[in-house]
N, C-alpha and C positions, 0 to 999 in steps of 0.2 A: 404457718404462714398466715398473716393477716391480709385481708382484702378490704380495702377502704371503699366506702359507699361511692366516692367520686370516681373510683376506677370502674365501677359498674355503670355509672352515668356515662363515662367515656365509651364503654363497650356498647351501650345503647346507641350512642351517637354514631359509632362505627357501623353498627347494623343499619341504621337509617340511611347512611351515606353509601352503603355497599350495593352492588348490583343484585346480589342474592338476598338482601334485606335481613342478613343475620351476620353475627360475628361471634368468635369463640375466644375464651380465655382459658388456655390449657393449663392445668395444674399437675400435669404428668409428663413423662417422657414416653415416646411410643413403645419402648421396651418394658415399661412398668407392668407388673402383674394386675394392677387395678388402674383403670383410666378414669380421670376426673376432670371435669371442665364445667365452665359456666358459659351458657349460650344466650346471647341477646337475639331475639327474633321478633320481627315486625309482622303484622297480619298479612301483608302482601308477599311474604316469603312463601316459597313452595318447597316442601321436602317430599321426595318421592317415597311412597311406602317401601319398606325394606324389612329385612330380618338379619339377625346375627346368628350364624351357625356355630356349633361347638358346644362342648360340655359347660353347663352352668353359665351361660351367657345371658343371664337376666340383665336387663337394663333398667336402672332406677332414674326417675325424673322427680326432682323436687322443685316446685315453683317458688321463686323468690319474689317476683313482682309480676303483676298482670294476670293474664288468664290464658290457659292452653286447653286444647282438646287433644286427647289421645285416643286413637282408633285402632282396634285390633281387627284383622281381616282373616278370612279363611284362605285356603290355597287358590281359590278362584277369584278372590277380590271382593267377596261379599262381606259386609260388616258383621262381625261376631259380637263385639262389645265396644263401648265407647264411654268416655266420661271427661269431665272437666277437672282441672287442677288449678289452684291459685290461692294466694293468701286470703282472699275473700270468698273462696268457694268451700264447699263441704269437704273436699279432698285437697290436701296440700301436695301429696305425692302419689306416684303410681309406679309399680314394678311390672315391667313387661316380661312375660315368661320367656324362657330360652327358646329360640328358633321361631318365635311368633312373628307373623307379618304385622307391622305396625307403622304408625306415623304420628308425629306430634306437630301441631300447627298452632301458631299464636292467634289469639282472638282479640287482643288488645295491644295498642301501641305501647312500647316501652317494656314489653314482657321479657323476663329473665328466668332461666331454668338451670338448675344444677343437674348434671348428668354423670352417672357412675356406671361403669361396665367393666367386666373382666377383660384384661389385656392378654398379651400385648397387641398393639395395633399393627396389623400387616395389611396394607391397602388392598391387595388382590383377594384376600380371603376374609376380611373383617365384616363386610356387609354385602348381602345379596339384594339387588333391587328387583322389585316386582315387575314382571313383564306385562302384567295386566293394567299397569298405571303409567301415565306419561312420565318421561324423564324430565329433569330440570331444564333441558334444552328444548323440549317440545312445546310449541305454542299452545297446544291443547290442554296444557297443565292448568291454566287458569279456569277453563270451563269444567275440567274434571273436579278441581277443588270446590268450585262453586256448586256443582251438582251434589257433591257429597255433603257439603254444609247445608244446602237446601233440604236434602233428604233428612238430615238430622235436626232440621228447623233451627239452624244456627247462623243463617245468612243475615246480612244487614239489609 
């Protein structure tokens, strides 16, 4: 399957116009053994830290445009490791270890990332959200994200 550059431009526009400030282009069916997608994400999007339980559930992120931070946390929500990925960064991709608490946030407008993870997708068991971080519906998410980025000296 070919994906034209203008389709990714459209995906970026969808993300900018969405309430969550991100949009997905699924390249899989939920029942597939490997899940693949492209995600457009804007800097004002918030993803709650989470993990994927199960055997060999590593998640790979490959930055296509822009810049992202990926953060790994311990079980209490303390930062264990973090780094940047992007076409103009030292790292272009990152593989999240199986069952690791993590988050990916965009740091530049128009950022796009390819994501690959073992399937199938079953909504109730695919992802466990961290109870030590605000949910996407919690207004304190903005302050939480800002605090983490300030701690890592990545705030604007």
